MARBA-3410 file (N, C-alpha, C, O; in Angstrom, 1 decimal):
72
0.8,-1.2,0.0,0.0,0.0,0.0,0.9,1.3,0.0,1.9,1.3,0.8 ~ 0.6,2.2,-0.8,1.4,3.4,-1.0,1.1,4.4,0.2,-0.1,4.5,0.6 ~ 2.1,5.1,0.6,1.9,6.1,1.6,1.7,7.4,1.0,2.4,7.7,0.0 ~ 0.9,8.2,1.5,0.7,9.6,1.0,1.7,10.5,1.7,1.9,10.5,2.9 ~ 2.3,11.3,0.9,3.3,12.2,1.4,2.6,13.5,1.8,1.9,14.1,1.0
2.9,14.0,2.9,2.3,15.3,3.4,3.2,16.4,2.9,4.4,16.5,3.2 ~ 2.6,17.4,2.2,3.3,18.5,1.7,2.8,19.7,2.6,1.7,20.0,2.7 ~ 3.8,20.4,3.1,3.6,21.6,3.9,3.3,22.8,3.0,4.0,23.0,2.1 ~ 2.2,23.5,3.3,1.9,24.7,2.5,1.9,25.9,3.4,1.8,25.9,4.6 ~ 2.2,27.1,2.8,2.2,28.4,3.4,1.2,29.3,2.8,1.1,29.3,1.5
0.6,30.1,3.5,-0.4,31.0,3.0,0.1,32.5,3.2,0.5,32.8,4.3 ~ 0.1,33.2,2.2,0.5,34.6,2.2,-0.6,35.5,1.6,-1.4,35.0,0.8 ~ -0.6,36.8,2.0,-1.6,37.7,1.4,-0.9,39.0,1.0,0.0,39.4,1.6 ~ -1.4,39.6,-0.1,-0.9,40.8,-0.6,-1.5,41.9,0.3,-2.7,42.0,0.5 ~ -0.7,42.8,0.8,-1.2,43.9,1.7,-1.9,45.0,0.9,-2.7,45.7,1.5
-1.8,45.0,-0.4,-2.5,46.1,-1.2,-3.8,45.6,-1.7,-4.8,46.3,-1.5 ~ -3.8,44.4,-2.3,-5.1,43.9,-2.9,-5.8,42.9,-2.0,-6.9,42.5,-2.3 ~ -5.2,42.5,-0.9,-5.7,41.5,0.0,-6.0,40.1,-0.6,-6.8,39.3,-0.1 ~ -5.3,39.8,-1.8,-5.4,38.5,-2.4,-4.6,37.5,-1.6,-3.5,37.9,-1.0 ~ -5.1,36.3,-1.4,-4.4,35.3,-0.7,-3.8,34.2,-1.6,-4.4,33.8,-2.6
-2.5,33.8,-1.3,-1.8,32.8,-2.1,-1.3,31.7,-1.2,-1.0,31.9,-0.1 ~ -1.3,30.5,-1.8,-0.8,29.3,-1.1,0.4,28.8,-1.9,0.3,28.6,-3.1 ~ 1.5,28.6,-1.2,2.7,28.1,-1.8,3.2,26.9,-1.0,2.8,26.6,0.1 ~ 4.2,26.2,-1.6,4.8,25.0,-1.0,6.2,25.4,-0.4,6.8,24.5,0.2 ~ 6.6,26.6,-0.6,7.9,27.0,-0.1,7.7,28.3,0.8,6.9,29.1,0.5
8.5,28.3,1.8,8.4,29.4,2.7,9.1,30.6,2.2,10.3,30.5,1.7 ~ 8.5,31.8,2.2,9.1,33.0,1.7,10.1,33.6,2.7,9.8,33.6,3.9 ~ 11.3,34.0,2.3,12.2,34.6,3.2,11.8,35.9,3.8,12.1,36.2,5.0 ~ 11.0,36.7,3.0,10.5,38.0,3.5,9.1,38.1,3.1,8.7,38.8,2.1 ~ 8.1,37.5,3.9,6.7,37.5,3.5,6.1,38.9,3.5,5.1,39.1,2.8
6.6,39.8,4.2,6.1,41.2,4.2,6.3,41.9,2.9,5.6,42.9,2.6 ~ 7.3,41.5,2.1,7.6,42.1,0.9,6.9,41.6,-0.3,7.0,42.1,-1.4 ~ 6.1,40.6,-0.1,5.3,39.9,-1.2,4.2,40.8,-1.7,3.5,41.4,-0.8 ~ 3.9,40.8,-3.0,2.8,41.5,-3.5,2.3,40.8,-4.7,3.0,40.1,-5.4 ~ 1.0,41.0,-5.1,0.5,40.3,-6.2,0.9,41.1,-7.5,1.4,42.2,-7.5
0.7,40.4,-8.6,1.1,41.0,-9.9,0.2,42.2,-10.2,0.8,43.2,-10.7 ~ -1.0,42.2,-9.9,-1.9,43.3,-10.1,-1.5,44.5,-9.3,-1.6,45.7,-9.7 ~ -1.1,44.2,-8.0,-0.6,45.3,-7.2,0.7,45.9,-7.7,0.9,47.2,-7.6 ~ 1.6,45.1,-8.2,2.8,45.6,-8.8,2.5,46.6,-10.0,3.2,47.6,-10.0 ~ 1.6,46.2,-10.8,1.3,47.0,-12.0,0.5,48.3,-11.6,0.6,49.3,-12.3
-0.2,48.2,-10.4,-0.8,49.4,-9.9,0.2,50.4,-9.4,0.0,51.6,-9.6 ~ 1.3,49.9,-8.8,2.3,50.8,-8.3,3.3,51.3,-9.4,3.9,52.3,-9.3 ~ 3.4,50.5,-10.5,4.4,50.8,-11.6,3.6,50.7,-12.9,3.9,49.7,-13.7 ~ 2.7,51.6,-13.2,2.0,51.5,-14.5,2.9,51.7,-15.7,2.5,51.2,-16.8 ~ 4.0,52.3,-15.6,4.9,52.5,-16.8,5.6,51.2,-17.2,6.1,51.1,-18.3
5.6,50.2,-16.3,6.2,49.0,-16.6,5.2,47.9,-17.1,5.6,46.7,-17.3 ~ 4.0,48.3,-17.3,2.9,47.4,-17.7,3.1,47.1,-19.2,2.7,47.9,-20.0 ~ 3.7,45.9,-19.5,4.0,45.6,-20.9,3.1,44.4,-21.3,3.5,43.7,-22.3 ~ 2.0,44.2,-20.7,1.1,43.1,-21.1,0.4,43.4,-22.4,0.1,44.6,-22.6 ~ 0.2,42.4,-23.2,-0.5,42.6,-24.5,-1.9,43.2,-24.3,-2.5,43.0,-23.3
-2.4,43.8,-25.4,-3.7,44.5,-25.3,-4.9,43.5,-25.0,-5.8,43.8,-24.3 ~ -4.8,42.3,-25.6,-5.9,41.3,-25.3,-5.9,40.8,-23.9,-6.9,40.5,-23.4 ~ -4.7,40.8,-23.2,-4.7,40.5,-21.8,-5.3,41.6,-21.0,-6.1,41.3,-20.1 ~ -5.0,42.8,-21.3,-5.5,44.0,-20.6,-7.0,44.1,-20.7,-7.7,44.4,-19.8 ~ -7.5,43.8,-22.0,-8.9,43.8,-22.3,-9.6,42.7,-21.4,-10.7,43.0,-20.9
-9.1,41.6,-21.3,-9.7,40.5,-20.5,-9.7,40.8,-19.0,-10.6,40.3,-18.3 ~ -8.8,41.6,-18.6,-8.8,42.0,-17.2,-9.6,43.3,-16.9,-9.9,43.7,-15.8 ~ -10.2,43.9,-18.0,-11.0,45.1,-17.8,-10.2,46.3,-17.7,-10.7,47.3,-17.2 ~ -8.9,46.3,-18.2,-8.1,47.5,-18.1,-7.9,48.0,-19.6,-7.7,47.2,-20.5 ~ -8.1,49.3,-19.7,-8.0,49.9,-21.1,-6.5,50.2,-21.3,-5.8,50.8,-20.5
-6.0,49.8,-22.5,-4.6,50.1,-22.9,-4.6,51.5,-23.4,-5.5,52.0,-24.0 ~ -3.5,52.2,-23.1,-3.4,53.6,-23.4,-3.2,53.8,-25.0,-3.8,54.7,-25.6 ~ -2.4,52.9,-25.6,-2.1,53.0,-27.0,-2.2,51.6,-27.6,-1.2,50.9,-27.4 ~ -3.2,51.3,-28.3,-3.4,50.0,-28.8,-2.4,49.7,-30.0,-2.1,48.5,-30.2 ~ -2.0,50.7,-30.7,-1.1,50.5,-31.8,0.3,50.1,-31.4,1.0,49.5,-32.2
0.7,50.5,-30.2,2.0,50.2,-29.7,2.2,48.7,-29.3,3.3,48.2,-29.3 ~ 1.1,48.1,-29.0,1.1,46.7,-28.6,0.7,45.8,-29.7,-0.5,45.9,-30.1 ~ 1.5,44.9,-30.1,1.1,44.0,-31.2,0.1,43.0,-30.8,0.2,42.4,-29.7 ~ -0.9,42.7,-31.6,-1.9,41.7,-31.3,-1.9,40.7,-32.4,-2.0,41.0,-33.6 ~ -1.7,39.4,-32.0,-1.7,38.3,-33.0,-3.1,38.0,-33.4,-4.0,37.8,-32.6
-3.3,37.9,-34.7,-4.6,37.5,-35.2,-4.5,36.1,-35.8,-3.5,35.7,-36.4 ~ -5.5,35.3,-35.5,-5.5,33.9,-35.9,-6.4,33.7,-37.1,-6.6,32.6,-37.6
END
């Protein structure tokens, strides 16, 4: 009979968006963790996500011509 291996999990939350995350590794500095959406809220000039991703998230892109969109 096979034994089930117990995996220890850690729960962290973003202080800005209050999103909760579960990981299998302990973070060395859990107070410094933030979600991706919180990072882009703090650094909008670094938001290089494609226009179709922004549209799916409900965020309007500033310049649609600058971001290439693949058509199928």
